[in-house]
C-alpha positions as CSV (number, residue, x, y, z in Angstrom):
1,X,0.0,0.3,0.0
2,X,1.3,3.5,-0.9
3,X,1.7,6.2,1.6
4,X,2.2,9.9,1.5
5,X,5.4,11.4,2.2
6,X,6.0,11.6,6.0
7,X,6.0,15.1,7.6
8,X,9.1,17.4,8.2
9,X,9.6,20.7,9.9
10,X,7.6,23.4,8.2
11,X,5.1,21.1,6.7
12,X,1.4,22.3,6.4
13,X,-1.3,20.9,7.9
14,X,-4.9,21.5,7.5
15,X,-7.4,21.6,9.8
16,X,-11.2,20.8,8.3
17,X,-14.3,19.8,9.7
18,X,-16.3,16.9,7.7
19,X,-18.6,16.0,10.1
20,X,-20.5,18.4,13.1
21,X,-19.7,21.6,13.4
22,X,-16.9,23.1,15.9
23,X,-15.7,26.7,16.7
24,X,-11.8,27.4,16.0
25,X,-11.5,28.6,19.5
26,X,-11.9,25.2,20.4
27,X,-9.3,23.9,18.4
28,X,-6.6,26.1,20.1
29,X,-4.8,23.5,21.8
30,X,-4.1,21.5,18.4
31,X,-3.1,24.5,16.5
32,X,-0.6,25.4,19.4
33,X,0.4,21.7,19.9
34,X,1.3,21.5,15.7
35,X,3.0,24.6,16.0
36,X,5.3,23.3,18.7
37,X,5.8,20.6,16.3
38,X,7.2,22.2,13.6
39,X,4.6,22.6,11.2
40,X,2.8,25.3,10.0
41,X,-1.5,25.5,10.5
42,X,-4.2,26.5,7.9
43,X,-8.3,26.3,8.8
44,X,-11.0,25.5,6.2
45,X,-13.6,27.5,5.8
46,X,-15.8,24.5,7.3
47,X,-14.5,25.4,11.0
48,X,-16.9,27.5,12.5
49,X,-19.3,26.8,9.8
50,X,-22.9,25.2,10.5
51,X,-25.7,23.6,9.2
52,X,-28.2,22.3,11.8
53,X,-25.2,19.8,13.3
54,X,-23.2,19.7,10.7
55,X,-20.2,22.0,10.1
56,X,-22.1,23.5,7.1
57,X,-24.1,21.8,4.5
58,X,-23.0,18.8,2.4
59,X,-21.7,20.3,-0.6
60,X,-19.8,23.4,1.4
61,X,-18.3,20.4,3.3
62,X,-17.4,18.5,0.5
63,X,-15.9,21.6,-1.5
64,X,-13.8,22.2,1.8
65,X,-12.4,19.0,2.4
66,X,-11.8,19.1,-1.9
67,X,-9.6,22.1,-1.2
68,X,-7.4,20.4,1.2
69,X,-7.3,17.2,-1.1
70,X,-6.1,19.2,-4.1
71,X,-4.0,21.8,-2.0
72,X,0.0,20.9,-3.5
73,X,1.3,22.4,-0.3
74,X,-0.7,20.7,2.4
75,X,0.9,17.1,3.5
76,X,-1.7,16.4,6.4
77,X,-6.0,16.8,6.8
78,X,-6.6,16.5,10.3
79,X,-10.1,16.3,10.4
80,X,-11.6,18.4,13.5
81,X,-14.6,16.8,14.6
82,X,-16.8,13.4,14.5
83,X,-20.0,12.5,15.3
84,X,-22.1,11.7,12.3
85,X,-21.5,13.4,8.7
86,X,-18.7,12.2,6.7
87,X,-20.5,9.5,4.9
88,X,-22.6,12.3,3.4
89,X,-20.0,13.9,1.4
90,X,-18.0,10.4,0.3
91,X,-19.2,10.4,-3.0
92,X,-18.7,14.0,-3.7
93,X,-15.0,14.1,-3.6
94,X,-12.5,13.6,-6.3
95,X,-8.9,12.2,-5.3
96,X,-7.5,12.8,-8.9
97,X,-5.3,15.7,-7.5
98,X,-4.8,13.7,-4.2
99,X,-2.9,11.1,-6.2
100,X,-0.6,14.0,-7.4
101,X,-0.4,15.3,-3.7
102,X,-0.9,12.9,-1.4
103,X,-1.3,13.8,2.2
104,X,-2.0,12.2,5.4
105,X,-5.6,12.3,6.4
106,X,-5.7,11.9,10.3
107,X,-9.0,11.3,12.3
108,X,-11.5,8.5,13.7
109,X,-14.8,7.1,14.3
110,X,-16.8,9.3,12.0
111,X,-13.7,9.7,9.7
112,X,-13.5,5.6,9.4
113,X,-15.3,6.4,6.5
114,X,-12.5,8.1,4.6
115,X,-10.2,5.8,6.1
116,X,-12.4,3.3,4.6
117,X,-12.2,5.0,1.0
118,X,-8.4,5.3,0.9
119,X,-8.0,2.1,1.7
120,X,-10.0,0.9,-1.4
121,X,-7.9,3.5,-3.4
122,X,-4.8,1.9,-1.8
123,X,-3.4,4.7,0.3
124,X,-2.4,4.6,3.9
125,X,-4.1,6.9,6.6
126,X,-4.2,7.7,10.3
127,X,-6.4,6.6,12.8
128,X,-6.0,9.2,15.6
129,X,-7.7,11.4,17.9
130,X,-9.3,14.6,16.5
131,X,-8.1,17.8,17.4
132,X,-11.0,18.8,19.3
133,X,-10.9,17.2,23.1
134,X,-6.9,16.6,22.6
135,X,-6.1,18.5,25.8
136,X,-8.5,15.5,27.8
137,X,-6.6,12.8,26.3
138,X,-3.4,11.2,27.6
139,X,0.0,12.4,26.7
140,X,0.4,9.4,24.3
141,X,-2.6,10.2,22.4
142,X,-0.8,13.5,20.8
143,X,2.5,11.7,20.8
144,X,1.7,9.3,18.6
145,X,-0.4,11.3,16.2
146,X,3.2,13.1,15.4
147,X,5.1,9.8,15.4
148,X,2.7,8.6,12.7
149,X,3.0,12.0,10.9
150,X,6.6,12.1,11.1
151,X,7.2,7.9,10.5
152,X,9.0,7.6,13.7
153,X,9.3,3.9,15.1
154,X,6.9,3.3,18.0
155,X,4.8,0.7,19.9
156,X,1.8,0.5,21.8
157,X,1.6,-2.3,24.7
158,X,-1.0,-3.1,27.1
159,X,-1.4,-6.0,29.6
160,X,-3.6,-9.0,28.5
161,X,-6.4,-10.0,31.1
162,X,-6.3,-13.4,30.1
163,X,-4.0,-16.3,29.4
164,X,-2.7,-16.1,26.0
165,X,-0.4,-18.3,24.1
166,X,2.7,-16.4,22.5
167,X,2.2,-15.2,19.1
168,X,4.1,-12.7,16.7
169,X,2.8,-11.8,12.9
170,X,3.6,-8.9,10.9
171,X,0.5,-7.2,8.7
172,X,-0.9,-4.0,7.9
173,X,-3.6,-2.7,9.9
174,X,-7.1,-1.4,8.7
175,X,-10.3,-1.0,10.1
176,X,-12.0,1.8,12.5
177,X,-15.5,2.6,14.2
178,X,-17.5,-0.6,13.7
179,X,-20.9,1.1,13.2
180,X,-19.1,2.5,10.3
181,X,-17.5,-0.1,9.3
182,X,-21.1,-1.9,9.2
183,X,-22.7,0.8,7.5
184,X,-20.4,0.8,4.4
185,X,-21.0,-2.6,3.8
186,X,-22.2,-3.2,0.1
187,X,-20.5,0.1,-1.0
188,X,-17.5,0.7,-3.1
189,X,-16.0,2.0,0.4
190,X,-16.6,-1.2,1.9
191,X,-13.8,-3.0,3.5
192,X,-14.8,-6.1,1.9
193,X,-15.8,-4.5,-1.3
194,X,-13.1,-5.6,-3.7
195,X,-10.0,-7.8,-3.5
196,X,-7.7,-4.4,-3.0
197,X,-9.9,-3.7,-0.4
198,X,-10.2,-7.0,1.2
199,X,-9.0,-7.4,5.2
200,X,-7.8,-11.0,4.2
201,X,-3.8,-11.3,5.1
202,X,-4.5,-8.0,7.5
203,X,-5.3,-7.2,10.8
204,X,-8.8,-5.8,11.5
205,X,-9.0,-3.3,14.2
206,X,-12.4,-2.3,15.7
207,X,-14.1,-0.1,18.4
208,X,-17.4,1.7,19.1
209,X,-19.4,4.0,21.4
210,X,-22.8,4.2,22.6
211,X,-24.6,1.4,20.9
212,X,-26.8,-1.0,22.2
213,X,-25.6,-4.5,23.1
214,X,-27.6,-6.2,20.7
215,X,-26.5,-3.5,17.9
216,X,-23.0,-4.8,18.5
217,X,-24.2,-8.5,17.7
218,X,-26.3,-7.5,14.8
219,X,-23.0,-5.7,12.9
220,X,-20.6,-8.3,14.3
221,X,-23.0,-11.3,12.1
222,X,-23.0,-8.7,9.5
223,X,-19.6,-8.7,9.4
224,X,-19.3,-12.3,9.6
225,X,-21.8,-13.3,7.0
226,X,-20.1,-10.7,4.3
227,X,-17.0,-12.8,4.7
228,X,-15.1,-9.7,6.4
229,X,-13.7,-12.1,9.4
230,X,-12.4,-14.8,7.5
231,X,-8.5,-14.9,6.5
232,X,-7.9,-12.1,9.0
233,X,-4.1,-12.4,10.8
234,X,-5.5,-11.2,14.2
235,X,-8.6,-8.9,15.2
236,X,-7.7,-6.2,17.5
237,X,-10.3,-4.7,19.8
238,X,-10.2,-1.1,21.3
239,X,-12.5,0.5,23.5
240,X,-16.1,-0.8,23.7
241,X,-17.4,2.3,25.7
242,X,-20.7,3.0,27.2
243,X,-22.7,0.0,25.5
244,X,-25.9,0.2,26.5
245,X,-28.9,-2.7,27.2
246,X,-32.5,-2.9,27.9
247,X,-34.5,-3.6,30.7
248,X,-34.6,-7.1,29.9
249,X,-30.5,-7.7,29.6
250,X,-29.3,-8.8,25.8
251,X,-27.1,-11.0,27.8
252,X,-24.1,-10.9,26.5
253,X,-21.4,-8.2,26.6
254,X,-19.2,-7.2,23.8
255,X,-16.3,-9.6,24.9
256,X,-18.7,-12.5,24.2
257,X,-20.2,-11.2,21.4
258,X,-16.8,-10.3,19.3
259,X,-16.1,-14.1,20.4
260,X,-19.1,-15.7,19.4
261,X,-18.9,-14.2,15.8
262,X,-15.4,-15.4,15.0
263,X,-16.3,-19.0,16.4
264,X,-14.2,-21.3,14.0
265,X,-11.7,-18.9,12.9
266,X,-7.7,-19.4,13.9
267,X,-6.3,-15.9,14.6
268,X,-6.1,-14.4,18.1
269,X,-8.3,-11.6,19.2
270,X,-7.0,-9.4,21.3
271,X,-9.1,-6.9,23.3
272,X,-8.4,-3.4,25.6
273,X,-6.4,-2.1,22.7
274,X,-5.8,1.6,24.0
275,X,-7.5,3.0,21.2
276,X,-11.0,4.6,20.7
277,X,-13.3,6.7,22.9
278,X,-11.4,6.7,26.0
279,X,-9.0,8.8,27.4
280,X,-6.0,6.6,26.1
281,X,-6.6,6.8,22.1
282,X,-3.3,6.1,20.4
283,X,-2.5,6.4,16.9
284,X,-3.0,3.9,14.1
285,X,-1.0,4.0,10.7
286,X,-3.9,2.4,8.7
287,X,-2.6,0.3,5.9
288,X,1.3,0.0,7.0
289,X,3.0,-2.8,8.3
290,X,2.5,-3.9,12.0
291,X,4.2,-6.3,14.2
292,X,1.6,-7.6,16.9
293,X,3.2,-9.6,19.4
294,X,1.4,-11.7,22.3
295,X,4.1,-12.4,24.8
296,X,4.4,-12.7,28.8
297,X,0.9,-11.3,29.3
298,X,1.4,-8.2,27.4
299,X,-0.1,-7.4,23.5
300,X,2.1,-4.9,21.8
301,X,1.8,-3.1,18.3
302,X,4.9,-1.9,16.6
303,X,5.3,0.6,13.6
304,X,8.0,1.4,11.5
305,X,9.4,4.4,10.0
306,X,10.7,4.8,6.0
307,X,14.2,3.7,6.9
308,X,13.3,0.5,8.9
């Protein structure tokens, strides 16, 4: 998979809103951090715009993202806020100029729609925290975004809560928000929409927020029936945060639901990765090789810079 050039000092980073509206003053911390990292910052016209819940109507949000995609000097696009709305503009975009001037796209949650489209087109991207609320996240949240943008070697480690056999593989990592992955099934942007975008031979990552448990079950079974859960190298699960249930309990927690959907598969399923809608939301370079190791009660994902 191809990737944009990694960033060096003086690189221009655009902050645009593809989903819900956000005020520029709420992005001040992220702007200061980018400047501290040695980058230059430009804001799109979608920042501060408002159309109901969205950062402008679909046409204006698409136009703003298109401006950033086409801009020959912009080296990264940091999506300002998630929520909902990116999928509404996906079919309004052209990537012709992006292919001539590729740039990193950074975001998570609703931005999974963009990650999926880039995956289909054969380009790497960065699953990472949005600028909004970055100050409230862990120090590693921001640090891993910088490392991913600059192509530095780094690792994400976390304890395994249950015994596991030692395991080590290297494969690209893809995925994102489970609800968005589910919503893209059957479309050109589906992670199972073509051989180029297939999850086979890759590490699939999923996370989600504020969903009913039976919704998680429905989505996992849809992924299973689509064939998307076959042939993975591993399944990594991040935060399954603020899950909801009814007065009559569904009866299964997210872990049991996910494990039931992959019964019969030979790859490991690793839970509790520090990625997702939680304070510790570390960046994952999607589409690039990841070395995943399970050893001595620890899980580790390692990413390597261009010289490795």
